[in-house]
C-alpha positions as CSV (number, residue, x, y, z in Angstrom):
1,X,0.0,0.0,0.0
2,X,1.3,3.2,-0.9
3,X,0.7,6.6,1.0
4,X,0.7,10.0,-0.4
5,X,2.0,13.3,0.8
6,X,-0.4,15.5,2.4
7,X,-1.4,18.5,0.3
8,X,-0.7,22.1,1.6
9,X,-4.8,22.7,1.9
10,X,-4.9,19.7,4.4
11,X,-3.2,21.6,7.0
12,X,-5.3,22.0,10.3
13,X,-6.2,25.4,11.3
14,X,-8.6,24.8,14.0
15,X,-9.7,22.1,16.5
16,X,-12.9,21.9,18.5
17,X,-13.9,19.1,20.9
18,X,-17.1,18.3,22.6
19,X,-18.2,15.4,24.8
20,X,-19.5,13.5,21.6
21,X,-17.6,15.1,18.5
22,X,-14.3,16.3,17.2
23,X,-14.5,19.0,14.7
24,X,-11.4,20.2,12.7
25,X,-11.0,23.0,10.2
26,X,-8.5,22.7,7.3
27,X,-6.5,25.5,5.6
28,X,-8.4,24.9,2.1
29,X,-11.8,25.7,4.0
30,X,-13.1,22.3,4.5
31,X,-14.4,21.4,8.1
32,X,-14.8,17.7,9.1
33,X,-16.8,16.7,12.1
34,X,-16.4,13.1,13.4
35,X,-18.0,11.3,16.5
36,X,-15.8,10.8,19.4
37,X,-16.9,7.2,19.7
38,X,-14.3,6.7,16.8
39,X,-11.5,7.7,19.1
40,X,-12.0,6.1,22.8
41,X,-9.1,7.7,24.4
42,X,-10.9,11.1,23.7
43,X,-14.2,9.7,24.3
44,X,-13.2,8.7,27.9
45,X,-11.1,11.7,28.7
46,X,-11.9,14.6,30.6
47,X,-12.8,18.0,29.2
48,X,-9.6,19.4,30.2
49,X,-7.6,16.4,28.6
50,X,-9.6,16.7,25.4
51,X,-8.8,20.4,25.2
52,X,-5.2,20.1,26.0
53,X,-3.8,19.5,22.5
54,X,-1.4,20.8,20.1
55,X,-1.2,21.1,16.1
56,X,2.1,19.5,15.1
57,X,3.8,17.6,12.2
58,X,3.9,21.0,10.1
59,X,0.2,21.3,10.8
60,X,-1.1,17.8,9.6
61,X,-1.2,16.2,13.1
62,X,-3.2,16.8,16.3
63,X,-1.5,15.4,19.4
64,X,-3.0,15.0,22.9
65,X,0.1,14.6,25.1
66,X,-1.7,13.3,28.2
67,X,-3.7,10.7,26.2
68,X,-1.2,9.5,23.9
69,X,-3.2,10.3,21.1
70,X,-2.3,11.4,17.5
71,X,-4.6,12.0,14.6
72,X,-3.6,13.1,11.3
73,X,-5.6,15.4,8.7
74,X,-5.1,12.4,6.2
75,X,-6.5,9.7,8.5
76,X,-9.6,12.1,9.3
77,X,-10.2,12.7,5.5
78,X,-10.0,8.9,5.0
79,X,-12.7,8.2,7.6
80,X,-10.3,6.2,9.6
81,X,-11.6,5.4,13.2
82,X,-9.2,4.0,15.8
83,X,-8.6,0.2,15.5
84,X,-11.4,-1.5,17.5
85,X,-13.4,1.9,17.8
86,X,-17.4,1.3,17.6
């Protein structure tokens, strides 16, 4: 399986986390909202832990250091939930 390089427009510009969803804005104007049920570490985290994230990897990765969770814009665009998620 080959992977492609992320495109400039796929850079993450904003992240919002609620108790049941993750919303990510991209540089090209797209907004994605996915259920937190896809990411059990985020689903079972406290509000404080969910909101303690940083955008890294040149703007293509969201990292939650307290939760050891990393999500990429490419994975989100592919609709890829965490392995074993509901």
